[in-house]
N, C-alpha and C positions, 0 to 999 in steps of 0.2 A: 239810380242804378239801372233803370231801363235804358237811359241814354248810353251808359257805359257798356251794357251788353250789346246795344245796337252798333256802337262804334267799333267794338271788338269784332263783331261779325263782319262788318264792312271791310275791316283791315285784313282779315284772313280770307279774302276772296269772296266775301259776302256769300257764304255757303247756302243761304236760303234764297237769295235773289240772283246772284251772278255765278253761282256754282251749285253744287248738289247737296241735298240734305241726307244724312246717313241714318238718323233716327227721326222718323216722322211722328211728332208728338200728337198730332190731330187724329191719327189712325191707331194710336197705341192704346189698347184697352186698359193698360196699367197706369195711364197718366193720372196723376193726382188732380183733384178738383181745385186745389189752391195754387194760384200762380205765385211766382217769386214776389216777395214783399219789397216795396221800395226801400232803399237804404238811405240813411242820413249821412253816410260817409262816402268819400271819394275812393276809398280803398276796399278791395274785394279779394277774397281768396277762393280759388277754385282748384281742381286737381283730380287725381284718380289714384287708385291703388289696386293691387291684385295679389292673390295667393293661390296655392293649389298643390297638386300632387303630380310629379313627373316620373314616368317609368320608361327607361330606354334600354333596349336589348339588341345585341348583335350575336355573331357566331361564337364570341368568346365569353361574354358576360352580360349580366343584367343589373342595372342600377335603378333603384327606386328611392325617391326622397320627396318629402314635403318641402315646398319652397316658399320662403317668406316673400320672395320676389321684390316688388317695388312699391314705393310710396312717392308720389310726385305732386307736391303742392305747387300751384300756379298763383302768382301774385300779380294783381292788376291795380294800377293807380291812375286815376284820371285827374291830371292837373287842370285841364280845361276841356271844352268840347273838342278841341283839336289836338291837344298834346297829351300823350299817354305813355306809361311805362309798363312793361310786362316782363315777367321772369318765371322760369320753372326750375326748381331743384329736383333732383332725383336721388332717392335713397334706395340702394339695391343691396340685398344680401347675396353675395357671390362667394360660394364656398363657405368658409367660416369667417368671412370678413364683411364688414359693412362698407360699401363704396358710396361716396357722395359725389355727385356731379352737377354741373350747371348745364342744363339742357339748352336754355337760351336766356338772354337778358338784353333787351333792346328798348330804345326810345322811339316812339312813333309820332309823326306829325301829319295830320290830315290837311293837305293843301286845298283840296276841293273834293267834290263827290266822286270824281273819277281818278284821283291821284293821292297816294299816301307815301311818305318817305319814312324809312326807319333805319336806325344805325345801332350797331352793337353785335352781339352774337345772336343769330336767328337761324331757324330751320330753313334749309334751302328748298325752293320749289323746283327740285329736280324730279320731274314726275309728280306724283301725288302721294305715294305711300308714306314716305318719311314725314312729310309736312302735315298731312291730313289724317292718315289712317293708322299710324303705328301705336297710339295709346291703347292700353289693354282693353278698355271698355268700348273702344270703337273698332279695333281689329276683331274680325269675326272668328278668328282662330287663336289658340294660345301661343302660337309661334309666328315668326316672320317668314316670308318667302325667302328662298335662296337668293343670294346676291345683296341682301341688306344686312346692316349691322356689322359686327366684328368679322373681318376678312371679306366684307362685301365689296362690290365694285361701284356702288352708288354713294355719292356724298350725302351726308345727312344735315350738317350744320356748318356755319362758317362765321368769321368775324369780318364785318365790313359795313357796306351801306347798300340800301335797296330802294328802288322806286317801283311801286306796284299800284294796281287799280283795276277798274272794270268799266265797261260801257254797255248800255242797253241799245241794241241795234234795231229796236222796233219789233221785237219778237225774239230773234236770236240775241245772244249775249256773248260778250268777249271779256276775258280777264287776262291780265298780263303781269309780268314781273321782269325787271332787269336789275342786276346787282353786280357788285365787285367785292371780292373777299381776299384775304391773305393767300388763299389757295392751299392745295395739298402739298405734302412732302413725299419725296421718293425714298423708299427703303433701299439703301445701297448694299445691304447684306453685311455691313460691318458689325452690327449688333445681333441681328437675327438672320443668319445666312440663308435659312430656309424660306425667307420672305423677300429676298432680293428682287426688286422690280415692282413690288406692290406699292400702291399709293396709301399714304396715311392722311386721312382727312381731318382727324381730331387734333389739329395743331392750333396753337394760340398766338404764335409770332411768325412773321414772314421770315423765311430763311434765305431769301435771295432778291428781295425788292421787286419781284415780278408778281403782279397781282393776277388773280383769276377773275374771269368775267363769265357771267352766265345769265340765263333768262328762261322764261317759260311763257308760252301763249296758249290759252285755252279757249276753245269755241264751244258754246252751247247752241247748236243749230236750231233747236225747236223751242217754241214759246213756253212749253211746260217745263223746260230745263231738265228733262229726263235723261239727256245724253250729253256727254262732254268728251271732247277729243283734245289732247294736249301734246305739245312738242317742246322739249327742253334741250338746252345746250349748256355746256360748262367746259371752259378751256383756259389754259395757261401756257405761256411759252417756256416757262422754267419751273421744274419741280425739284431739282437737285439743290443741294446746299451751295452757297456762294463760294467760289474759288475751288470747288471740288471737280472731279472728273465728270460729274453728272449734272453740272450747273445748267447746261443748255438743253437738257432733256425736257421736251414739252409733252403735253397731254391734251386730248380732245375727247369729250364724252357727250353723248346725247341720249335722250330717252323719249319714248312715245307712250302715252298713257290713254286709257279709254275707260269710260264709266257709263253705266246705264242703270238708272234707279226709277222704278215706276210701279204703282199699284195697278194690277191688271184684273178687272172683274172676272174675266173668263176663267182664271185660275184662283180666284178668291184670295189674292194676296199680293205681297210685294216681291218683286224680283230685283236683285241687286247684283250687277255684274261689274267686276273691276279687272283691270289688266294693265301691265306695264312691261315694256321692253327697254333694257339698259345696254348700252354699248360703250366700251372703253378702249381707246387707242393711245398707247404711250410710245413715245419715240424709242427706237432701238438703242441699246447700250450694252457694254461688255461688263460682266460681273465676274467675281472670283469665287471659286469653290475650294474650300480647304478640306482635304481628305483626312482620314483618321491618322495616317502616317505623317501628316504635316505637309505633304505636297500640295501645291496650289495649281489649280487649273482654271483657265479663263473660258467663259462660255457666253453665248448670247442666244436670244430667242425673239420671235415675233410677238411683241407684248400687246396682244389684243384679247379682250375678254367680253363676254356678253351674258346676260341673264334675262329671264322673263318669268312672269307669273300670270295666271288667269284664274279668276275666282268667281263663283256664282253662289248666291244664297237665296233662299226662298222662305218667306214668313207668311203664314195663312191669316193675315190680319182681318179678312172678311168672313172667317169661319163662324159658325154659330156658337161654338164652345169657347169660353174664355180661356180654358187651358190650352187649346190648340192655337189660339191667337198669340200666345206667349212663346211658342216653339219656333225654332228657326233651323233649317237644314243648310249646311255649308259644304262646299267642295272646292278644292284648290289644287292646281298643278303649278310647279315651279321648276326651273332649270337653271343651271350655272355651268359655264364653260370658261376656264381660265387657260392661259397660254401653254401650248405644248412645248416642252423643253425647259419650263420653269420649275424650280424646286416645289412650287405650290400649284403645279399643274393639277387640274381637277375637272372631271365631267360628272355632273350629278343631276339626277332626276328625283323629284319628290312629289308624292301624292298625299293629300291630307283631307280628312272627312270629319265633319263635326255636327253635333246636335247641341243647340243652345236653348236655354230657358231664360226668358227675360222677366226678372222679378219686378222691375220698373223700367222706364225708358232709359235709365242710366245705370242699371245693375243687372249683370248677366252671369249665369252659370254655364260654363262651356265644357263639354265632354268631346274629346277628339282622338282620332287615331291617325298616325302619320307614318309613312314608310319612305325611306331615302335610299336610293341605290347610287353609290359613288365609286368612281374610278380615280385613284390618286387622292390628293388632299392631305391635310395634316394627319388624319387618322388612318391613312393608308387605303381607304376605300372599303368596299363591302356594303352590306345591307344593314341598315339600322331601323328598327321599328320603335315607335313611341306611342305611349298612351298617356293622355293628359286629362286632368280634371281641374279646372280653374274657376275662380270666382273673381270677377272684376267689377269695380264700381267707380263711377264718376261723381264728383260732388262740386 
């Protein structure tokens, strides 16, 4: 089982050696004294879940509800020291219905210590948030930053093939990923007119035989791996359906990410800084708006969007009190700007503040306040305030 854990860590950018660690077990006062026991099987189940209370209010109404939220089991199978399979299911209570989804499912083969190939459905290394940070027990706040998830401009997963790995440069470290997937689809407005021009990333089949290509390169310039700077790209020459008016519409996206994680004796604790900027540029096209009286009107717009987030958290891991060691303060700013002239035009700013209490290194209670000021968007804009109490656990 120890080999299985080691190989898994190497494959996901070796977060302890060639990337960054987000929960430092050695400095966590809540760490149990018993390590993982060796397993006699090649099969392993991991995962996470969370639940809580959400309260959202604006000028018109207030909504408060307990949320069953999500349960996400992760299945790992080691066929050999080089060949592995991984998959994650996601069970989410959305409204009054249970939604079941396949987050990823892929086969991985370790070519050598610097190179791994995988194929199937996998989380895309477009920046770091969706691939590394979005699970509820890793994300320091109960919500995601603007620009990620539903109606977001950043891709999350895809079906294809990827080559990834890492190199030790004699102090500094470098990790990389290059991949090809079926790519996104363009919403042409025929089914949802208010979303004409948006990209749909959650597709399962290629609709035009034009593949998307992307990659990320990350540099950890210091020997202690405290800092990482990454640059990602994702592009395709066609996002429209084959033989449609939008077949030759292309898209180019890029992201810049930054991370700094270090225990600083002067402040007696860990500082964790994360940030990511996303940019989306989709070729221009002409869309049709149908008015209530049945009249049709053609329109176009400069289809460019961007989003960013910056987050900082502090945990006093060197405090004399065990209670204080388990506390964590979090603050985050995020911003989203979508195209002017689009039906989904939006300019939003969001501030979130949280206080976390770590029961163990993989179980956390999160209390947070969030305020979002929006102009445009599906909800028409305005100010929305949110109060959240969540409990998340990884296993």
